[in-house]
C-alpha positions as CSV (number, residue, x, y, z in Angstrom):
1,X,-6.5,23.1,17.0
2,X,-5.0,19.6,16.6
3,X,-6.5,17.4,13.8
4,X,-8.7,14.5,14.9
5,X,-8.0,10.9,13.9
6,X,-10.5,8.8,12.1
7,X,-12.8,7.2,14.7
8,X,-13.1,3.4,14.2
9,X,-16.8,3.9,14.8
10,X,-17.0,5.8,11.6
11,X,-14.7,3.5,9.7
12,X,-15.9,0.9,7.2
13,X,-14.1,-1.4,4.8
14,X,-13.9,-0.2,2.1
15,X,-14.7,3.4,2.6
16,X,-17.4,4.6,0.2
17,X,-15.6,8.0,-0.2
18,X,-12.0,9.1,0.4
19,X,-11.8,11.4,3.4
20,X,-11.3,15.0,2.3
21,X,-7.7,16.1,3.1
22,X,-7.0,12.7,4.6
23,X,-3.4,13.8,5.4
24,X,-4.7,16.0,8.3
25,X,-6.4,13.1,10.1
26,X,-3.3,11.6,11.7
27,X,-3.3,13.4,15.1
28,X,-0.4,15.0,16.9
29,X,0.2,14.2,20.6
30,X,-2.1,16.2,22.8
31,X,0.0,16.0,26.0
32,X,0.9,19.5,27.2
33,X,4.6,18.5,27.6
34,X,4.9,16.8,24.2
35,X,8.0,18.1,22.4
36,X,8.4,15.9,19.4
37,X,6.4,18.4,17.3
38,X,7.0,21.5,19.4
39,X,9.1,23.2,16.7
40,X,6.5,22.6,13.9
41,X,4.8,26.0,14.1
42,X,8.2,27.8,14.1
43,X,9.4,26.2,10.9
44,X,9.4,28.3,7.8
45,X,7.0,27.4,5.0
46,X,8.4,25.7,1.9
47,X,9.6,28.5,-0.3
48,X,9.1,29.1,-4.0
49,X,12.2,29.7,-6.1
50,X,12.5,32.5,-8.5
51,X,11.5,31.9,-12.1
52,X,14.5,33.5,-13.7
53,X,17.1,31.6,-11.6
54,X,15.4,28.3,-12.0
55,X,15.3,28.6,-15.8
56,X,19.0,29.5,-15.9
57,X,19.7,26.3,-13.8
58,X,17.4,24.3,-16.2
59,X,19.4,25.6,-19.2
60,X,22.6,24.4,-17.7
61,X,21.1,21.0,-16.7
62,X,19.7,20.4,-20.2
63,X,23.1,21.3,-21.8
64,X,24.6,18.4,-20.0
65,X,21.9,16.0,-21.3
66,X,21.7,17.3,-24.9
67,X,22.6,14.8,-27.6
68,X,23.2,17.6,-30.2
69,X,23.5,21.4,-30.5
70,X,20.3,21.4,-32.4
71,X,18.4,19.6,-29.7
72,X,19.8,21.9,-27.1
73,X,19.0,25.1,-29.1
74,X,15.4,23.9,-29.6
75,X,15.0,23.5,-25.8
76,X,16.6,26.9,-25.2
77,X,14.2,28.6,-27.5
78,X,11.3,27.1,-25.6
79,X,12.7,28.1,-22.2
80,X,13.2,31.7,-23.4
81,X,9.6,31.8,-24.7
82,X,8.4,30.4,-21.5
83,X,10.4,32.9,-19.3
84,X,10.0,36.1,-21.3
85,X,8.7,39.2,-19.5
86,X,5.0,39.0,-19.3
87,X,5.0,35.5,-20.6
88,X,3.4,32.3,-19.5
89,X,6.1,31.5,-17.0
90,X,5.3,34.7,-15.0
91,X,1.6,33.9,-15.2
92,X,2.2,30.4,-13.8
93,X,4.5,31.7,-11.1
94,X,1.8,34.1,-10.0
95,X,-0.7,31.3,-9.9
96,X,1.7,29.3,-7.7
97,X,2.1,32.2,-5.3
98,X,-1.7,32.3,-5.0
99,X,-1.7,28.6,-4.2
100,X,1.0,29.0,-1.6
101,X,-0.9,31.8,0.2
102,X,-4.0,29.7,0.3
103,X,-2.3,26.6,1.6
104,X,-0.3,28.5,4.2
105,X,-3.5,30.0,5.7
106,X,-5.3,28.4,8.6
107,X,-7.2,25.4,7.3
108,X,-4.7,24.9,4.4
109,X,-2.3,22.0,4.1
110,X,0.7,24.2,5.1
111,X,2.6,23.5,1.9
112,X,1.9,24.4,-1.7
113,X,3.5,21.1,-2.8
114,X,2.2,18.5,-0.3
115,X,-1.1,17.4,-2.0
116,X,0.4,17.3,-5.4
117,X,3.5,15.4,-4.3
118,X,1.4,12.9,-2.3
119,X,-0.7,12.1,-5.3
120,X,1.8,12.3,-8.2
121,X,4.8,10.7,-6.6
122,X,3.0,8.0,-4.5
123,X,-0.8,7.7,-4.1
124,X,-1.6,8.2,-7.8
125,X,1.3,5.9,-8.8
126,X,-0.3,2.7,-10.2
127,X,2.5,0.2,-10.5
128,X,3.3,-2.3,-7.7
129,X,4.8,-0.7,-4.6
130,X,7.1,-3.7,-4.1
131,X,9.9,-2.6,-6.4
132,X,9.3,1.0,-7.1
133,X,8.2,2.4,-3.8
134,X,9.0,0.1,-0.9
135,X,12.5,0.0,0.8
136,X,14.2,-2.4,3.1
137,X,16.8,-2.2,5.9
138,X,18.7,-5.3,7.0
139,X,19.7,-5.4,10.7
140,X,23.1,-6.4,12.1
141,X,23.2,-9.2,14.6
142,X,23.3,-8.6,18.4
143,X,26.7,-8.4,20.0
144,X,28.6,-11.6,20.4
145,X,26.2,-13.6,18.2
146,X,28.2,-16.6,16.9
147,X,28.1,-17.1,13.1
148,X,27.2,-18.9,11.1
149,X,23.8,-18.8,12.7
150,X,22.2,-21.9,14.1
151,X,20.3,-23.7,11.4
152,X,16.6,-24.6,11.9
153,X,15.9,-28.4,12.4
154,X,16.5,-30.4,9.2
155,X,13.1,-32.0,9.7
156,X,11.5,-28.6,9.1
157,X,13.8,-25.8,8.0
158,X,10.9,-23.4,8.2
159,X,10.8,-23.7,12.0
160,X,12.3,-20.6,13.8
161,X,15.1,-21.3,16.2
162,X,15.0,-20.3,19.8
163,X,17.4,-17.4,19.0
164,X,15.1,-16.2,16.2
165,X,12.0,-15.9,18.4
166,X,13.9,-14.5,21.3
167,X,15.5,-11.8,19.1
168,X,12.1,-11.0,17.6
169,X,10.5,-10.6,21.0
170,X,13.2,-8.3,22.2
171,X,12.9,-6.2,19.0
172,X,9.1,-6.0,19.3
173,X,9.2,-4.8,22.9
174,X,11.8,-2.2,22.1
175,X,9.7,-1.0,19.1
176,X,6.6,-0.8,21.3
177,X,8.5,1.2,23.9
178,X,9.7,3.5,21.1
179,X,6.1,3.8,19.8
180,X,4.9,4.7,23.3
181,X,7.5,7.5,23.5
182,X,6.4,8.8,20.1
183,X,2.7,8.8,21.0
184,X,3.5,10.7,24.1
185,X,5.6,13.2,22.1
186,X,8.8,12.2,24.0
187,X,10.9,11.6,20.9
188,X,13.1,14.7,20.4
189,X,12.8,16.4,17.1
190,X,15.4,15.6,14.4
191,X,17.9,18.4,14.1
192,X,20.6,19.7,11.8
193,X,23.2,22.3,12.6
194,X,20.9,25.2,11.9
195,X,17.8,23.9,13.7
196,X,15.0,21.4,14.0
197,X,13.6,19.5,11.1
198,X,9.9,18.9,10.2
199,X,8.5,15.9,12.1
200,X,5.1,15.9,10.3
201,X,5.7,12.5,8.6
202,X,6.4,10.8,11.9
203,X,2.6,10.8,12.5
204,X,2.5,8.0,9.8
205,X,5.0,5.6,11.3
206,X,2.6,3.5,13.5
207,X,-1.1,2.6,13.6
208,X,-1.8,3.4,10.0
209,X,-2.2,2.0,6.5
210,X,-2.1,2.8,2.8
211,X,-5.5,1.9,1.2
212,X,-5.8,0.9,-2.5
213,X,-8.3,3.1,-4.4
214,X,-9.0,4.3,-7.9
215,X,-7.7,6.6,-9.3
216,X,-5.5,7.4,-6.3
217,X,-4.8,5.7,-3.0
218,X,-5.0,7.3,0.4
219,X,-3.8,6.6,3.9
220,X,-5.6,6.3,7.2
221,X,-4.4,6.7,10.8
222,X,-5.9,4.9,13.8
223,X,-4.0,6.7,16.4
224,X,-6.2,8.1,19.2
225,X,-6.7,11.9,19.2
226,X,-7.1,14.3,22.1
227,X,-5.8,11.8,24.7
228,X,-6.1,13.0,28.3
229,X,-2.7,13.8,30.0
230,X,-3.7,11.3,32.7
231,X,-4.0,8.4,30.2
232,X,-0.9,6.2,29.8
233,X,-0.5,6.6,26.0
234,X,0.9,3.8,23.9
235,X,-0.6,0.9,26.0
236,X,-3.7,0.2,23.9
237,X,-3.6,-1.4,20.6
238,X,-2.2,-4.6,18.9
239,X,0.3,-5.8,16.4
240,X,-0.2,-8.3,13.6
241,X,2.0,-11.3,13.2
242,X,2.1,-13.1,9.9
243,X,3.1,-16.8,9.8
244,X,2.6,-19.0,6.7
245,X,0.3,-16.4,5.3
246,X,-1.9,-16.5,8.4
247,X,-2.7,-13.3,10.3
248,X,-2.5,-13.3,14.1
249,X,-3.7,-10.4,16.3
250,X,-1.5,-10.0,19.3
251,X,-2.4,-7.5,22.1
252,X,0.5,-5.4,23.3
253,X,-0.5,-4.8,26.9
254,X,-1.8,-6.7,30.0
255,X,-3.3,-5.8,33.3
256,X,-0.5,-5.4,35.9
257,X,-2.7,-6.5,38.8
258,X,-2.8,-3.0,40.3
259,X,-5.6,-1.7,38.2
260,X,-3.4,-0.4,35.4
261,X,-1.9,-1.8,32.2
262,X,1.6,-2.3,31.0
263,X,3.3,-3.4,27.8
264,X,4.0,-7.1,27.4
265,X,7.5,-8.1,28.5
266,X,10.0,-9.8,26.2
267,X,9.2,-13.2,27.7
268,X,5.5,-12.6,27.3
269,X,5.9,-11.6,23.7
270,X,8.1,-14.6,23.1
271,X,5.4,-16.9,24.5
272,X,2.9,-15.3,22.1
273,X,5.3,-16.0,19.2
274,X,5.8,-19.6,20.2
275,X,2.0,-20.0,20.3
276,X,1.7,-18.7,16.8
277,X,4.5,-20.9,15.4
278,X,3.1,-24.0,17.2
279,X,-0.4,-23.4,16.0
280,X,0.4,-22.5,12.3
281,X,1.7,-25.7,10.7
282,X,0.4,-25.3,7.1
283,X,0.2,-22.6,4.5
284,X,-3.0,-20.6,4.2
285,X,-4.1,-18.8,1.0
286,X,-1.5,-16.1,0.2
287,X,-3.8,-13.2,0.6
288,X,-0.8,-10.9,1.1
289,X,0.1,-11.4,-2.5
290,X,-2.8,-9.2,-3.5
291,X,-1.0,-6.2,-2.0
292,X,1.9,-6.7,-4.3
293,X,-0.1,-6.2,-7.5
294,X,-0.3,-3.0,-9.4
295,X,-2.6,-0.6,-7.5
296,X,-5.6,-0.8,-9.8
297,X,-5.6,-4.6,-9.7
298,X,-5.2,-4.5,-5.9
299,X,-8.0,-1.9,-5.6
300,X,-10.4,-4.2,-7.5
301,X,-9.3,-7.2,-5.4
302,X,-9.6,-5.2,-2.2
303,X,-13.3,-4.4,-2.9
304,X,-13.9,-8.1,-3.7
305,X,-12.1,-9.2,-0.6
306,X,-14.1,-6.8,1.6
307,X,-17.5,-8.1,0.4
308,X,-17.3,-10.8,2.9
309,X,-18.2,-9.5,6.4
310,X,-15.5,-11.6,8.2
311,X,-12.8,-10.2,5.9
312,X,-13.8,-6.6,6.8
313,X,-12.9,-7.4,10.4
314,X,-9.6,-8.9,9.4
315,X,-8.8,-5.9,7.2
316,X,-9.7,-3.5,10.1
317,X,-7.3,-5.4,12.4
318,X,-4.5,-5.2,9.8
319,X,-5.1,-1.5,9.1
320,X,-5.2,-0.5,12.8
321,X,-2.3,-2.6,14.0
322,X,0.7,-0.7,15.4
323,X,2.9,-2.6,12.9
324,X,3.5,-6.1,11.5
325,X,5.9,-8.9,12.2
326,X,6.4,-11.4,9.4
327,X,7.8,-14.7,10.5
328,X,9.1,-16.3,7.2
329,X,9.6,-19.9,6.2
330,X,13.0,-19.3,4.6
331,X,16.4,-17.8,5.6
332,X,18.8,-15.9,3.4
333,X,21.8,-17.8,2.2
334,X,24.8,-17.7,4.6
335,X,27.8,-15.6,3.9
336,X,31.2,-17.3,3.5
337,X,32.9,-14.5,5.4
338,X,30.6,-12.7,7.9
339,X,32.2,-9.4,9.1
340,X,32.4,-8.1,12.7
341,X,30.9,-4.7,13.5
342,X,29.2,-2.4,11.1
343,X,30.9,-3.5,7.9
344,X,34.0,-4.6,9.7
345,X,34.6,-1.2,11.4
346,X,32.3,-0.8,14.4
347,X,33.0,-0.7,18.0
348,X,29.7,-2.2,19.1
349,X,30.9,-5.7,18.8
350,X,27.9,-6.6,16.7
351,X,28.2,-8.9,13.7
352,X,27.2,-7.1,10.5
353,X,25.3,-10.2,9.2
354,X,25.7,-13.9,8.9
355,X,24.1,-13.8,5.4
356,X,25.2,-13.2,1.9
357,X,24.2,-9.5,1.2
358,X,22.4,-10.2,-2.1
359,X,20.4,-13.1,-0.6
360,X,19.8,-11.0,2.6
361,X,18.5,-8.1,0.5
362,X,16.2,-10.2,-1.7
363,X,14.7,-12.0,1.2
364,X,13.9,-8.8,3.0
365,X,12.6,-7.0,-0.1
366,X,10.3,-9.6,-1.5
367,X,11.1,-12.9,0.2
368,X,13.4,-14.2,-2.6
369,X,12.9,-15.4,-6.1
370,X,9.7,-16.9,-7.5
371,X,9.6,-20.7,-7.4
372,X,12.3,-20.7,-4.7
373,X,11.5,-18.6,-1.7
374,X,9.0,-15.9,-2.7
375,X,7.3,-14.9,0.6
376,X,5.1,-12.0,-0.7
377,X,2.1,-13.9,0.6
378,X,3.6,-13.5,4.0
379,X,3.7,-9.7,3.7
380,X,1.2,-6.8,3.7
381,X,2.8,-4.2,1.5
382,X,0.6,-1.3,2.5
383,X,1.9,-1.2,6.0
384,X,4.5,1.5,6.8
385,X,6.5,-0.7,9.1
386,X,6.9,-4.5,8.8
387,X,9.6,-6.3,10.7
388,X,10.8,-9.4,8.9
389,X,12.2,-12.5,10.7
390,X,13.9,-15.5,9.2
391,X,13.9,-19.0,10.8
392,X,17.6,-18.7,11.6
393,X,17.2,-15.2,13.2
394,X,18.2,-12.7,10.6
395,X,16.0,-9.7,10.8
396,X,15.2,-6.4,9.1
397,X,12.4,-4.0,8.2
398,X,10.3,-3.4,5.1
399,X,9.0,0.1,4.7
400,X,6.1,1.6,2.7
401,X,7.3,5.0,1.4
402,X,4.2,6.9,0.4
403,X,3.7,9.2,3.4
404,X,7.0,8.8,5.2
405,X,10.5,8.9,3.8
406,X,13.3,6.6,5.0
407,X,15.1,8.9,7.5
408,X,12.4,8.6,10.2
409,X,12.4,4.8,10.1
410,X,16.2,4.8,10.0
411,X,16.3,6.7,13.3
412,X,13.5,4.5,14.7
413,X,15.5,1.3,13.8
414,X,18.7,2.7,15.2
415,X,17.2,3.6,18.6
416,X,15.2,0.3,18.8
417,X,18.4,-1.7,18.1
418,X,20.5,0.4,20.4
419,X,18.1,-0.4,23.2
420,X,17.9,-4.1,22.4
421,X,21.7,-4.5,22.2
422,X,22.3,-2.6,25.5
423,X,23.0,-4.7,28.6
424,X,20.6,-2.4,30.5
425,X,17.6,-3.1,28.2
426,X,14.4,-3.3,30.3
427,X,12.8,-6.6,29.2
428,X,10.0,-6.2,31.7
429,X,8.9,-8.9,34.1
430,X,10.4,-12.3,33.4
431,X,7.4,-14.1,34.7
432,X,3.9,-12.6,34.5
433,X,2.3,-11.8,37.9
434,X,-0.7,-10.1,36.4
435,X,-3.9,-11.2,34.8
436,X,-3.3,-14.3,32.6
437,X,-2.5,-13.1,29.0
438,X,-5.0,-14.1,26.4
439,X,-3.4,-16.1,23.5
440,X,-3.1,-14.3,20.2
441,X,-6.2,-14.5,17.9
442,X,-6.0,-16.1,14.5
443,X,-7.6,-13.7,12.0
444,X,-8.4,-15.8,8.9
445,X,-9.8,-14.5,5.7
446,X,-12.7,-16.2,4.0
447,X,-11.4,-17.2,0.6
448,X,-13.9,-18.4,-2.0
449,X,-13.2,-19.7,-5.5
450,X,-13.1,-16.2,-7.0
451,X,-10.7,-15.0,-4.4
452,X,-8.4,-18.0,-5.0
453,X,-8.3,-17.1,-8.7
454,X,-7.4,-13.5,-7.8
455,X,-4.7,-14.7,-5.4
456,X,-3.2,-17.0,-8.1
457,X,-3.2,-14.2,-10.6
458,X,-1.6,-11.8,-8.1
459,X,1.1,-14.5,-7.4
460,X,1.9,-14.8,-11.1
461,X,2.3,-11.0,-11.4
462,X,4.5,-10.8,-8.3
463,X,6.6,-13.7,-9.5
464,X,7.3,-12.0,-12.8
465,X,8.0,-8.8,-11.0
466,X,10.6,-10.1,-8.6
467,X,12.2,-12.4,-11.2
468,X,12.7,-9.5,-13.5
469,X,15.1,-7.8,-11.0
470,X,18.8,-8.1,-10.9
471,X,20.5,-7.1,-7.7
472,X,24.2,-6.4,-7.1
473,X,26.2,-5.4,-4.0
474,X,29.7,-3.9,-3.9
475,X,31.7,-3.4,-0.8
476,X,34.7,-1.1,-1.1
477,X,38.0,-1.5,0.7
478,X,38.0,2.1,1.7
479,X,35.6,4.5,3.5
480,X,34.9,8.1,4.4
481,X,38.3,8.7,6.0
482,X,40.3,7.8,2.9
483,X,37.9,9.7,0.7
484,X,38.2,12.9,2.8
485,X,42.0,12.5,2.5
486,X,41.6,13.5,-1.1
487,X,39.7,16.7,-0.2
488,X,36.4,15.3,-1.5
489,X,33.1,14.7,0.3
490,X,32.1,11.0,0.5
491,X,28.6,11.6,-1.0
492,X,30.0,13.5,-4.0
493,X,32.8,10.9,-4.4
494,X,30.2,8.1,-4.5
495,X,28.0,9.9,-7.0
496,X,30.9,10.3,-9.3
497,X,31.7,6.6,-9.0
498,X,28.1,5.8,-9.9
499,X,28.3,8.2,-12.9
500,X,31.5,6.6,-14.1
501,X,30.1,3.1,-13.8
502,X,26.9,4.0,-15.7
503,X,28.9,5.9,-18.3
504,X,31.0,2.8,-19.0
505,X,27.9,0.6,-19.0
506,X,26.1,2.7,-21.6
507,X,29.2,3.5,-23.5
508,X,29.0,7.2,-22.9
509,X,25.4,7.6,-24.2
510,X,23.0,9.9,-22.4
511,X,20.0,8.8,-24.5
512,X,18.4,7.0,-21.6
513,X,18.0,9.8,-19.0
514,X,19.2,11.6,-15.9
515,X,20.2,10.9,-12.4
516,X,18.1,11.7,-9.3
517,X,19.6,12.1,-5.8
518,X,17.2,12.9,-3.0
519,X,17.9,16.0,-0.9
520,X,15.8,16.5,2.3
521,X,13.8,19.7,2.6
522,X,12.7,19.0,6.1
523,X,14.1,22.4,7.2
524,X,10.7,23.6,6.0
525,X,7.2,22.8,7.3
526,X,5.8,19.8,5.4
527,X,9.1,19.5,3.5
528,X,10.1,16.1,2.1
529,X,12.6,16.1,-0.7
530,X,14.0,17.9,-3.7
531,X,15.9,16.4,-6.7
532,X,19.6,16.9,-7.0
533,X,20.3,16.7,-10.8
534,X,23.6,15.0,-10.6
535,X,24.4,15.1,-14.3
536,X,26.0,18.5,-14.8
537,X,28.3,19.9,-17.5
538,X,31.2,19.5,-15.1
539,X,30.3,15.8,-14.6
540,X,30.0,15.3,-18.4
541,X,33.4,17.0,-18.9
542,X,35.0,14.6,-16.4
543,X,33.4,11.5,-17.9
544,X,34.6,12.6,-21.4
545,X,38.1,12.9,-20.0
546,X,37.9,9.5,-18.4
547,X,37.1,8.0,-21.8
548,X,40.0,9.9,-23.4
549,X,43.2,7.9,-23.4
550,X,45.3,11.0,-24.1
551,X,43.9,12.9,-21.1
552,X,46.5,13.1,-18.2
553,X,45.8,12.1,-14.7
554,X,46.2,15.7,-13.6
555,X,43.6,16.8,-16.1
556,X,41.2,14.1,-15.0
557,X,41.7,15.0,-11.3
558,X,41.1,18.7,-11.9
559,X,37.8,17.9,-13.8
560,X,36.8,15.4,-11.1
561,X,37.3,18.1,-8.4
562,X,35.3,20.6,-10.4
563,X,32.5,18.0,-10.8
564,X,32.3,17.3,-7.1
565,X,32.3,21.0,-6.2
566,X,29.4,21.5,-8.6
567,X,27.6,18.5,-7.0
568,X,28.1,19.9,-3.5
569,X,26.7,23.3,-4.6
570,X,23.7,21.8,-6.3
571,X,23.0,19.6,-3.2
572,X,23.1,22.6,-0.9
573,X,20.6,24.5,-3.1
574,X,18.3,21.5,-3.3
575,X,18.4,21.2,0.5
576,X,17.2,24.8,0.7
577,X,14.3,23.9,-1.6
578,X,16.0,25.9,-4.4
579,X,16.1,23.0,-6.9
580,X,14.6,22.8,-10.3
581,X,12.1,19.9,-10.3
582,X,9.6,20.6,-7.5
583,X,9.1,24.2,-8.6
584,X,8.6,23.2,-12.3
585,X,6.2,20.5,-11.2
586,X,4.2,23.2,-9.4
587,X,4.1,25.3,-12.5
588,X,3.2,22.3,-14.6
589,X,0.2,21.5,-12.4
590,X,-1.2,25.0,-13.0
591,X,-1.0,24.9,-16.8
592,X,-4.3,25.3,-18.7
593,X,-5.0,23.9,-22.1
594,X,-4.5,27.3,-23.8
595,X,-1.0,27.8,-22.3
596,X,0.8,26.7,-25.5
597,X,4.2,28.1,-24.6
598,X,4.2,26.2,-21.3
599,X,3.1,22.9,-23.0
600,X,5.8,23.3,-25.6
601,X,8.5,23.4,-22.9
602,X,7.1,20.7,-20.6
603,X,6.6,18.4,-23.6
604,X,10.1,19.0,-25.0
605,X,12.0,15.7,-25.6
606,X,15.2,17.0,-24.0
607,X,13.3,18.3,-21.0
608,X,11.4,15.0,-20.6
609,X,14.6,13.0,-20.9
610,X,16.4,15.1,-18.3
611,X,13.8,14.1,-15.7
612,X,13.5,10.5,-16.6
613,X,15.5,9.1,-13.6
614,X,17.3,6.1,-15.0
615,X,19.5,6.4,-11.9
616,X,17.5,6.8,-8.7
617,X,20.1,7.3,-6.0
618,X,20.2,8.2,-2.3
619,X,22.1,7.5,0.8
620,X,21.4,7.0,4.5
621,X,23.6,6.1,7.4
622,X,23.1,3.5,10.1
623,X,25.7,1.6,12.0
624,X,23.1,-1.2,12.2
625,X,22.3,-1.8,8.4
626,X,24.7,-4.1,6.6
627,X,22.3,-4.0,3.6
628,X,19.5,-1.6,2.5
629,X,17.9,-0.6,-0.8
630,X,15.0,-0.1,-3.1
631,X,14.3,-0.5,-6.8
632,X,14.3,1.6,-10.0
633,X,11.7,4.2,-10.7
634,X,11.5,3.7,-14.5
635,X,11.4,0.4,-16.3
636,X,14.8,0.6,-17.8
637,X,16.5,2.2,-14.8
638,X,18.6,1.4,-11.8
639,X,17.9,1.9,-8.1
640,X,21.2,2.7,-6.4
641,X,21.5,2.8,-2.6
642,X,24.8,3.5,-0.9
643,X,26.3,4.1,2.5
644,X,29.6,6.0,3.1
645,X,29.6,6.8,6.8
646,X,32.3,4.3,7.9
647,X,36.0,4.9,8.0
648,X,37.1,1.6,6.6
649,X,34.5,0.4,4.1
650,X,31.5,1.6,2.1
651,X,28.9,-0.2,0.1
652,X,26.7,0.3,-3.0
653,X,23.6,-1.8,-3.7
654,X,22.3,-1.6,-7.3
655,X,19.0,-2.8,-8.7
656,X,17.9,-3.0,-12.3
657,X,14.8,-4.5,-13.9
658,X,15.3,-6.6,-17.0
659,X,12.3,-7.2,-19.4
């Protein structure tokens, strides 16, 4: 039986209690011909690795991170005590098997890891989501767009150009058409060579929200459940448009004059956007800044905000919106040399961007620096999908990561932009012949003196947060074709480049921590990611040779090839859910106070340092993203996003927080 969504009739702001097993409340399409999720039941469950093999991998990983033989030997002793026959490791493994059996039964979550991972990695995480959780994708410009982009009028640089609003309207319509297909179940499942991938997280792309709560957040879906096959799904609902910190509710459909409804056309959406711009001439209180605070502060502010009855209605409209469009007051700085095509190598004729990549990234991510362009008041950071629009027409997306990883939104953006950039794009009726369209509704919060203070404090926190970030962007002169010419995979090549850069930056020290690369485990039901531990003994040997002036080029190359082969092997095992970290997390969650041998291992300094991810790395590919990225996951770490899928160029974005 398909799960039921949360009925708005039973919804209050804030909820007095968190819905039990809230993850099950986002419904699947109920149409009999829906095929988006058709392969879900056939997917294998997330497996549990063997204790013995995992501990051997851990020993190898820790050796690469050890600062001394004594430190390594101390950790080995603890691993051996943990894994001995009849020891605590076998006890914990048996407990984990019991949990798996329970979760895989009917009524269970379907995965032994899901609830733990949702809470520990995301919902229980209490820092701001802006830097450490959210991610952004910058869009290329439509084909044949002249650059530099037209500037807004000098009398008011915050006024969007005609190109800007037209582009936004086209993108909104394409996104609504995509949403309609998804709600019907018409989006084909993601696939790899050996079969379909889990589509479970796609339920959390539209019509949902992350809600601040102590001690752990939760998410709510407002998608209709059990829709009749005769109902035209995807027509009902609304979007929220933010302009100068003001929230506008925009309906997405209109009566077509024949007794049915249809989605708004591009021209009708553009008219709605013009109305919003013309009727929002001054800044309102930056309530959106509250969502950028640490989660405990936001949870307190959320309760205070919802005390006012009017504000409950505004929050409900934000929560239940399909997605958000943020029309900002500022544009990223122009680039001195905009490139044609995806990073200069595409065949689409599009322009990668008219903007400086660092400025473009900062604008999308958090609206720029404090005191200059910070636009976090014009965001709602708990929404999974926010389209961001600048006055001069640059555009991108800001994603909330907690219940959906970046690959679904990458595909969504690619398909949305492919449709928009196609000459055959269906813009809908150019002139409405149906019932007159009601104008968008302003949805203004009631802000009293206490709330003004809370907003000011949230702004101070977010200013300090974004100004503490340093962001760099590096575009190589070569791409995957050249890399493969050396017999090396582009991903492994890039990981070695990152390792070498970090090794030189920290002068060969490994005192700070390890490197995380995300591997998808969506081959399995409810699978999300596993950690690839990039720092291996082979990588360490190569880095040592690179610092050794007496090492020959042949020696360095041989060690480099060995390091990349090790990385490829580890990545494949992680993709099959045979990594180290998710399994050990499962064992750690089942430790009791009396399990001393387990606590000794899990509290070991070397073990702790090996999973302190000072380098948080990952790669996606999109022909439409000239920039993308996220922040570090530890205070003294780096977030490293890279893209290697083009033949002529690749790029690496790096983020570090300075305190």
